N, C-alpha and C positions, 0 to 999 in steps of 0.2 A: 504494500500500500504506500502511496506517495505521502510524503510529509509536507503539510502546508504551513504549519506554524508550530512553535513551541514557546513555552513561558519560562523565564528565568527569574527567580525570586530576588528581591532586594535584601539589603542588610547593612550592618555596620561592621566594617572590616579594618583590621590593622594592616598598614602597608609597609613594605620594605623601605628602608630609609631613603635610598636614591630615588625610587619611584614616587615615594611620598613627597620628597622635596620638590621634584619636578612638577607634580600635580598641584602642590600647594602654591608654588610660584605662579603657575598658569591661572589658578583660581584668584590669587591676589591681583594679577594683571587684569583679569576679566572684570573683577569688581571695580578696579580703578578706572577702567574704560567706561563702565556704566556710570560712575560718579562724574567723570569728565563729560559724558554725554548729557547728563541732566544739567550740569553747569552750563554746557553749551546752549541748551534750550533757553535757560534763563538769560544768558548773555545775548542770544539772538533776539529774544523779545525786547530786551533793553534797547538794542540798536534800532529795531523797527519802530519802537515808541519814540526814540530820539529823532529819527528821520521824519516821522509824522508831525511831531511837535515843532520841528524846525520849519516845516512847510505851513503850519497852521497858526502858530503863535507869532504875533507881530510886535506887540507892545510889552510883553512879559508882565502883564498884570495878573494879580492873583485870581481874579474872576475867570480870565481866559484859561489859565493853567488848570484850575480846579474843574472847570466845565469839561475841558478835553480829557483830563484825567478820569473824570466820572464815566466818560464813554468807554475808556479802556477797562476800567474796573467792572462796568456792567457786562462788557463782552467777556472778560475773564471769568466772572461769576457764572454767566450763562453756560460757558464752555465746560466749566467744572461740574455744574449741576447735570447737564445733559450727558456728559461722558461718564460721570460717576454712576448714573443710573444704568448705562450700558455695561459698565464694569461689573456691577452687582448682578445684572442679568446673565452675563457670561460666566460668572462664578457659579451661579445656581445651575446653569446648563452644564458646566464642567462637572460639578459634583454629582448631578444626576447620571451623567454618562459614566463616570467612574464607578458609581454604585452598580449600574447595569453591567459594566465590564467585569467587575470583581464577583458580583453575586450571581449573575445569570449566564454569563458567557464563559469566562475562564473557570469559574467555580473553584477557586483556590482560597487558601487562608488570606483574610483581608490584610493588606499591607498599607500602612499610612506613614508618611514622613513625620518624624518627631521634630517640631520646630525649634526646640532648644539645642538641637545638634546642627552644627554648620555642615555644609557639603563636605568640606575637608578641614581638619584642624590639627594643630600641632600639640602634641602631648609630651610629657616628660620622657616617655619611653619610645616616642616615634610619632608617626602620623596615622590618623584615623580618617576613614572616608565613608560617607553614607552613599551607598549604591542604590539607585532606583531600580525597581524591577524592569525587565525588558521582555519584549516579544520579538521573536525572529520569524519573519515571513519567508517562505521558500517558494521559488518558482524554478523548477528544474535545477540548474546549477547556480542560479542567482539567489542572493539572500539579502533581506532588508532588516536591519536591527533597529528597533525603535524603543527608547525608554518610555515608561509609563509614568507620567507625573501624577502624584496622588494628593498633592497639597499645593497651596498657593506659593509656598517656599520654593517648590520645584520650578516655578515660572522663571525665577531669576537664574537658576543654575543649568537649565537645559537650553541648548541653542534651538529654540522653537522654529525659527525661520528656516534654518538649514534642514531640520528633519521634515518639515512640511514640504520643502522643495523636493526632498528625496521621495516623499509620498507621491507628489504629483508625477514624478518621473516613473515610479514603479507601479503606480495605480492602474493605468490602462492595461498593461500586459498581464498583471497579476489577476485582476478581476475578470479579464477575458479568459484566462487560463482556468480560473475557478468555475466560471459559467459553463465552460465546455465539459469539465470533468465533474460537475456537481451532481453526484448520484447518491450521496450518503450524508448523514448528519455532520460528519467531520468537515466536509467541504462547506456546508452551510454555516457552521460555527466559524470557520476561517473567514468567510465572507462578512459575517456580522461583526466579528472582532476587528477586522480591517476597517470597515466603515465607521464603527464606533470610535476607534482610536483616531482615525482621520478627523472625525467631527470634534473630538477633544482638542486636537491641535488647532483646528479652525477657531474654536472658542478662545483658546489662549492667545492666538494671534489678534483676534478682535479685542481682547482684553488689553493687550500691549499697545495697540493703536489708540484705544480710548485713554489709556494711561498717559501716552505721549501728549494727547491734547489736554489732559488735565494739567500736566506740567506747563504746557503753553499758556493755559488760562491762568495758572498761578504766577507765571512770569509776567503776564500783562498786569495782573493786580499789583504785584510788587513794584513794577515800573510806574504804574499810575500813581501810586502813593509817593514815590520818590520824585517824579516829575511834576506833580501837582504843587509841591512846595519848594523844590530845589532845582527846577529846570535851568535857570540862568547859571547857577553854580556848576551843575553837571555839564552843561553845554560848554562852558568856559574851560572846564577841566579836560573834556574830551578834545577840544580844539587845541589846547596847549599840549596835550599828550601826543597829538598827531603831528606836531611841528618837528 
């Protein structure tokens, strides 16, 4: 009988020192890039606000600055409200799919990420890593390995975009292969698991996009407060800095 998928359980493992040091360094770099990315969003909204203020503010009066700042604050608040609702909706959708995957499709012991444990951390005796469970999908000689996120903490540690891109590449041929050979419950389970996991990654991608716009909204709110009261000083500082 052909093998269409298998499941690898997650766990908390002690790593050899060299491998642990390598993974720990990559994890630190990944987190640092994420912090820089968020800072870049705030800085980007700052310069967009500055550009619009320069075009709209003529007399540098407090009424002008507060009125225009209120527009940015309203826009930022609306963005945060709308995309926060979408984030909550995607989390609920994700949790429902995870419950279906664990309880009805894979039918294995429930695994959930413990939030107090970092993805990888340094201990006195070495390095420890939280490994998320994985599913391997097989199509003849090809294999697709996909980690199963079980908690919001996994959203930060899994390269969601990369794995979803691999889903898109693997999906047409795998689903066609299953539809041709679908003659037993095993093939049906493989089809449902594949679709469920793909939908989980779509939810996480939508969550990340909404989270990006929440950061954008937050950036505009912070910029509106700063520019409403200190626009002349900020503009002078930026002009001086650019010389």
